[in-house]
C-alpha positions in Angstrom: 0.0 0.0 0.0 1.3 3.5 -0.8 1.4 6.6 1.4 -1.7 7.7 3.1 -0.5 11.3 3.7 -2.9 12.8 1.2 -5.9 11.2 3.0 -7.6 13.0 6.0 -6.3 11.7 9.3 -9.7 10.4 10.4 -10.1 8.3 7.2 -6.7 6.7 7.1 -7.8 3.8 9.2 -10.7 3.1 6.9 -8.4 3.3 3.9 -6.1 0.7 5.5 -9.0 -1.6 6.2 -10.3 -1.3 2.6 -6.8 -2.3 1.3 -6.7 -5.2 3.7 -10.0 -6.4 2.4 -8.8 -6.1 -1.2 -5.7 -8.1 -0.4 -8.1 -10.9 0.8 -9.9 -10.6 -2.5 -12.9 -8.9 -1.0 -14.2 -5.9 -3.0 -16.7 -3.2 -1.9 -19.0 -1.9 -4.7 -21.4 1.0 -4.7 -25.0 -0.2 -5.2 -27.8 1.7 -6.9 -29.6 2.4 -3.7 -26.7 4.2 -2.0 -25.5 1.2 -0.1 -22.5 -1.1 -0.5 -22.3 -4.5 -2.0 -19.6 -6.9 -0.9 -18.1 -9.1 -3.5 -15.9 -12.0 -2.4 -13.9 -14.0 -4.8 -12.0 -17.2 -4.1 -9.9 -19.6 -6.1 -8.5 -23.1 -5.5 -5.0 -23.3 -4.1 -4.2 -25.4 -7.2 -5.3 -22.6 -9.5 -3.2 -20.1 -7.6 -0.2 -22.4 -7.8 -0.7 -22.9 -11.5 -0.8 -19.1 -12.1 2.4 -18.6 -10.0 4.3 -21.5 -11.6 3.6 -20.3 -15.1 6.5 -17.8 -14.6 8.9 -20.7 -13.8 8.6 -22.3 -17.2 11.0 -20.6 -19.7 8.9 -21.8 -22.6 5.8 -20.1 -21.1 7.7 -16.9 -20.5 8.7 -16.8 -24.2 5.0 -17.5 -25.1 3.9 -14.5 -23.0 6.3 -12.3 -24.8 5.0 -13.6 -28.2 1.4 -13.0 -27.1 2.2 -9.4 -26.2 3.8 -8.9 -29.6 0.7 -10.4 -31.2 2.5 -13.3 -32.8 0.5 -16.2 -31.3 -3.3 -16.4 -31.3 -4.0 -19.8 -29.7 -2.7 -18.6 -26.3 -4.0 -15.5 -24.5 -3.3 -13.7 -21.2 -6.6 -13.5 -19.3 -7.8 -10.6 -17.1 -6.2 -12.4 -14.1 -2.8 -12.3 -15.9 -2.8 -16.1 -16.3 -1.8 -17.8 -19.5 -4.7 -19.6 -21.2 -4.9 -21.9 -24.2 -8.2 -21.4 -26.1 -9.8 -20.3 -22.8 -8.8 -22.8 -20.1 -5.9 -22.2 -17.8 -2.6 -23.6 -19.2 -0.8 -25.8 -16.6 3.0 -25.7 -17.0 5.0 -28.9 -16.6 7.1 -27.7 -13.7 7.6 -29.1 -10.2 5.4 -32.1 -11.0 2.5 -29.8 -11.0 0.4 -31.7 -13.5 0.9 -34.9 -11.5 -0.1 -33.1 -8.3 -3.3 -31.9 -9.9 -4.2 -35.4 -11.2 -3.6 -36.9 -7.7 -5.7 -34.2 -6.1 -8.5 -34.8 -8.6 -8.6 -38.5 -8.3 -8.4 -38.5 -4.5 -11.1 -36.0 -4.0 -14.3 -37.2 -2.3 -16.2 -35.4 -5.0 -14.6 -37.1 -8.0 -16.8 -39.2 -10.2 -15.3 -40.9 -13.2 -17.1 -39.7 -16.4 -17.8 -43.4 -17.4 -19.3 -44.1 -14.0 -23.0 -44.6 -13.6 -23.1 -44.6 -9.7 -21.9 -42.2 -7.2 
């Protein structure tokens, strides 16, 4: 967070609290009736790890540069700054991340094999 010098002394605490909420992915929005709407977003720890690890793969770093130079159209950088391939999040093959995701998916209590007819 930057300097709060330009904000009135009585409002600096509120500004700090708003920044803390934003760092926890909680956003306050003005509503039409003069109130405030709270928007909370969350993401899987695996999604967060995929996004972070995309910067560890040298091939993906070069892909990002090519996308910014408009040389590649199959890949895109989403609004969340994550590299995507035709829409879905692209999972880099670093630190056994793909294997980790497969293990997590298959060991989840919510996993149902697509060919399965029973739960």
